[in-house]
N, C-alpha and C positions, 0 to 999 in steps of 0.2 A: 435419667439423672443428669443434671448439668455439671460442668466442670467446676462451677462455683457454688454448688448447693450447700456446702459446709458453712458458708458465710450467710446464706439466705435459705434456711432449711425448709421454709414453707413452699419453696418453689415458685416459679413464675406464674403469673395469671395467664389464662389461656390467650387473652388478647395480646399480651406482651410476647408470648411464645410464637403466635401466628405472625405478628408484625416483624419480629426480629429474626425469624428463621431465614437462613440463606441456603439450606441444603438442596433446595430444588434447583438452584443454578450453580452453586459452587462445587457440586459433586464432580464437575469437570476437572477440578484441581486434584482429584483423588490420586492418580498415579504420580503426580509431581510432589504431593504432600508425602507420599510414601518414600520417594527418593530422598527428600529432605530428612525424613525421619531415620532412614537407614544411615545417612551420613552422620546425623546427630547421635545415634546409638554408637556408631564406631568412635565418635569423638568422646562420648562418655566413657567407653572402655579404655581408650587411649589415655585419658586423664586419670584412670583408676577409680572413677566414681561408681561404676558398676563392674562386676567381674566379667571375664571373658565368657563364662558359662551363661550369665544373665544376658549378655549381649547376643549370644547365639540364639537364645530362646526368643528374644525380641526380633531379631532379624528373621528367624523362621516364621514367626507370627506375621510380621509385616509382609513378607513375600507371599504368604498364604492369602492375606487380605488383598494384596495387589492382584493375585490371580482371580479371586472372586470378582473384583471390580472389572477386570478385563473380560471375564466370561459372562458378565451381566447377572451373576447369581448372588451378589452382595445384598443382604437384607437390611434395609434401613429401619430404625426404630423410631417411634413417635418422639422420643426425647432427643433425637439427633438434631441439634440446632444448626449444625454446619457439618461439612465433610470431615473436618479435623476432629470434631467430637465423635463422629460416627466411626472413624478409623481407630481412634484410641479405645473406644468402647469395645470394638470387635477384637482388637489386639489383646485387650485385657481378658476377654472371654476365652481366647485361645491360650494365652500365656499364663493366666492365673495371676498370682500376686506380683510377679515380675512385671506384668503389664503396667502396674502403678508407677513404675520407674521410668516409663517412656518419656514423660513430660519433664523430667528432671532438668533444671537449668534452662528451661525454654518457656516462652510465653506464646499464646496464640498470635500475639502481635508480630513477633519475628518469624513465627512459623508460617503465617498466612502470606506475608510479603515474600518470603523465600519461595513458597510454592507458586505464587503468581509470577515471580521473575522467571522461574524455571519453565512454566507454561508459555509465557510470552516469548522467551528466547527461542523455544522450539517452534512456536507458531510464526514468529516474524521471519525466521530463516525460511520456512515453507512459503510464506507470502513473497519474500524476496526472490526465491527461485521461480515462482509463478510469474512475477513481473518480468524476469529475464526471459521466460518462455514467450510471453507476449511480445517483448522486444524482438525476439528472434523471428516470430511470425511476421512482424512488420519488416524486418530485415530481409526475409525470404521474398516477400512480395516486392520489395524495392529492387532486389536483384533481377527479378523476372520482368520488371517494368522500367528498366534502366533507360530505354530510348523513347518512352512515351511521355507525353506532357499534358498539362491541364492548366486552367486559369488559376492563379493564386489570387486570394481575396483579401481585401481590407474593408472593414465596415460592411461585409457581405456584398461588396461590389467588386467586379472583376478589376484586378490591378495589373498583374504581369503574368506572362506564361512561366510556369515552373515545371520541372520534371515531376511526375507523380511520385517517383522515388524520394525526391527532396521533401515533398509534403509528408509522406509517410515517415520518413526519418526524423522529421521535426517532432512527431509524437514519440518516437522511440527515444530521442535524446531527453525529452521531458520525463519519460518513464525511467530512464537511467538515473536521473537525479533522485527519483523516488527510491530506487534501490540504494543509492548513496546515503540518503537520509536514514533508511532502515538500518544500514550497516553502522552508521554513526550512533544511532539510538542503541543498537546492540552493544557497542563498545561501552557506552556510558552506563547501561543498566546491568552489565555483567559483573555485578558486585554483590557479594553475599551479605545479607543482613543477619544471618543465623548466629546467635550468641549475644545479640543485643538485648534479649529478654523482653520485658514489658517496656522498658525505656532506658534502664541504667546499667545493663549488663548483669553479671552474676558474681556472687562471692565464691562460686565453685571454680576450680582450675580448668576452665574450658579453653579450647584453642580455636578461636573463630577462623584463623587462617587455614587450619587443617581441614575443617569441614568445607570451607570455600573451595579448596583444591579438590576435595572428594567430589564436589558437585560440578566441577568444571568452570567455576567462576574465576575470573582473572585476579580478583583481590577480595579482601574482606572490608567491612565498613570502617570508617574513621571515627564516626560519632554515633553512639547507640540511639540517641534521641532522634537524630536525623534518619537513621536506618529504619526505624519502625514507622515514622510518619511520612517518609518520602514516597510520593507517588508521581514524581516527575516522569519516571519512565513510562507510566501509564498514559499520562497526558501527552508525552512526546509520541508514543505509539499511536494514540488517537489522532494526533495532528498528522503524522506521516500517512496514516490510512485515509484521513479526510482529504489531504491534498492529492494523494494518489487517486481517490475517487473523483476528484475534480478533473484530473487529467483523463480518466476513463470516461467521464461524462462528456468531455469535449469531443473525444473520438466518437462516442455514441451519437452526439448531436449531429456530427457531420455525416455519419452513416444514415441517420434518419433523413437528412436533407438529400444526400446523394442518391438514395434509393427511391425518391419520389419520381413519378412520371415526368414532372417538370424538369428535373435535372437529368435523371436516367444515367448517372455516372457509374453506378454499381448495381449488381444483382446479388441479392442475398441467397445463399444456398437454402434449399427447402428445409433442411434439417435444423437450420438456425432461424427460421421464420415461423410465424403463426398465421392462421386464417381468422375469418370472422364468423361469429355464430349466426349472422344474418346475411352478410353481403358475400355472395359466392366468389366474386372476383378478387377479394382482398388477399394480399400477402404482406403481413405486418412485421416491422423491425422491432419485435418486442424486447429482444436482448438489449439492443441499443437504448430503447426507451426506459427499461427497468434500470439499467446502469446509470442513466441520466437522473432518474428519479431517486434512486437509493443514495446518491451522492448527498442529497439534502439530509437524509437520515444520519449519515456518518458525520456531517457537519454538526448536527444536533447533539450527537453523542459527545463530541469534543467540547462544545460550548457548555453543555449541561454539566459535564464533569469539572471543567474549570470553575464554574460557579460553585460547585460543591467544595472545592479546595480553598477558595479564596478567603473564607472566614475562619479557618481552623487554627486554633492555638496548638502549640506543641504539647504532648507528643501525639500518641495515638488517640483517635476519636472514632466512634462507631460509624460516623459519616463515611469513613473510608471504605466501608462495606459496599458503598455505591460505585466503586470502581469497576466491579466485575461485569455486571450486565451490559453496560455500554461497550466495554472492551471486548467481551465475547461476541457481542452482536456485530461490532465493526470488523473483527477478525473473520467471522463467518461470512458476512455479506461480501467482504473484499475477496475472500477466497473463491466464492461462487462466481462473482463478477469476472475475476481474472480468467477462470476456466472457460466461462461462456464467451467472453470477448476474444480469447485466443482462438477458440473454435470458429467464431464468426469471421475474424480477420483471415484465418488460414484458408477458409473456403469461399471467401468473397471473390466475385468476378468483376473485373473492371471493364467498362465499355470505353476502351481507349479511343475509338474513332469519335465517339460523342464528346469526350473530354477534349480531344484535340480540336474539334470543330468549335467548341466553346472558347478555347484559348486563342484561336486564330483571328479573333476580331481585330479590326484595325486599331482600336484605341488601346489595346494591350501593349503596344510598343511605343506609347507616347513618351515615356521617360527615356527610352532608347534613342528616340529622335532628338530629344532635348540634350542628352549626353553626347550625341553625335555633333551637335552644334557647339557644345562646350569644347570638344576635342578640336574644333576648328578655330577656337579662340573666343567664342561668345560667352559672356558672363552667364552663369546658370540661371539667375533670376530672369534675365532677359529671354533666354532660351525657353524657360518654363512658360513665360507669358506668350511667346510666339506660338508654341505648339498648342497651348490652351485656346488661343484665339482661332487657330485653324480647326480644332475639334468643334468648338462652338459654331463656327461658320458652316462646317460640314453638316452638323446636326440640324441647324436652323434652315438650311437651304436644301437639305436632303441630298447632299452631294457625297461623293467618295472622298474620304480623307486622303487616300493615295493619290488621287488626281490633284488635290490642292497642294500636296507635298511636291509633286512632280513639277508644278508650274511656279512654285515659290522660288524667288531668286536666291535665298539663303540655303535652300535645300536641293531641289532638282532631282533629276533622274537617279543620281548616285544614292540619294537618301532613301528612295523608294525600295531599294534592295533590302533595307532593314525590315520592311513590312511583309516580306515573303514568309510563309509559314515556317516556324522553328528557327529562323535566322537569329533572332534576338538571344536565344538560349546559348548560341555559340559564342556570344560576345561577353558573357559574365566572367569577370576577372578575379573578383575577391575570393579569398580562401573562406570556405564555409558557405559560399553562395550557391546559386542554382546552376552552375555549369556542369557539364558531363564529367569533367575531371574532378571537380569538387565532390560530386555525388559518389564517384568511385572511391575517392579518398575517405569519405564518410563511412561508406559501407565497410571498408577494411578496418577503419578505426573503431567503429562500433562493434564489429565482430570480436576484436581483441578486447575491448572494454567489457563485453558481456562475459567472456571467459574469465577475466579478472574478478568480476562480481561474484561469479560462482565460487571461485577460490576464496574470496573474502567470506562469503556466507558459510562455506564449509569449515571455516576456521573457528566457528562457534560450536561448542559442545552441545549435543542434544541428549535428552535422557535415554 
């Protein structure tokens, strides 16, 4: 029996029931729906709408259903169109007539979004912690590689030598911004919609602030219509996860490239690589490739849901049921990717001699030579042109750039010192740049930042 069968006694057509049912995916909300229901029952008792005895009967029944769900023995009925219907049906079976009072002063509209917020709060905190774990893996690698360097790239062409740690920390700082976005989303979404009813609140003396506090929300809703129709928090979470996946994809792309025989910068641990069903020699970077591939899937989840939202009038519309599958998928795929990538990074071996060899090419210090001339008083654009002409001359005539620098009147023997391996790295002066001092400062700063992120994430209540 549906919750609305009194209005439409003939019941839904089988096609409608099959098309509108969501219990096959929203059952994931079960524990959170029960948490919301427990707070709602306490609120009903506090307001004197139900007796303390009735409240205890409902609480006992709800906890029994929660236990059934957690143990995997809850039996769904064909008439259960969603997890909320299923729980109320089962509570009524256990509690008898008192079960009919569970939905007093509440609509599925505020019930569903309350449960979704509770689930998302819990899941986003977990995702944030996993991002911090990945940052720490990058940080640990950076500490171990503090004196090794590699070519930095622009346009996938060698640009300047940089410490390997500096490159890894660049990824870590991007991921730290992802945690910052997650924390910001958690702050905005930590608002209880319970008590807004279908759209206009209730004539019963409910206290939305009380149930908000019971559930660990920082506040209650300001506008009941906005409360039941708002899915900004879902869209924001999908964006946060999509951008996080872009950053993970970028790391994955580099690992794919670096692990090729052509680059040979890194070796992937056997436990985080796969072989080929046909080619005996293969060792494939599947985690990195899957992370790169799944990023497109998360981008699709975001854009698809935004398209769902864009044409909806206030207040609740059934279209909003389409928030859960993309959200659950993005949460699951992100969690899996973070665990796999953290293991991949933690066990990655760096071929530092190969990376150093690639970084020590003569052209890698071109801008250092130009800046050396600037320090001597030459305008930068003139210095840029002079060094560019020397590089072109060396390339066309198959000569050593160092030799041309040595014999040039504006450069000479003194300037060739800049071309010694690793020397240019000692000359970086800007804060946040690729000098050894800056890298050490970054490592210390990032370690403190990650501790702060964990403290921020722990500040949000979980069920």
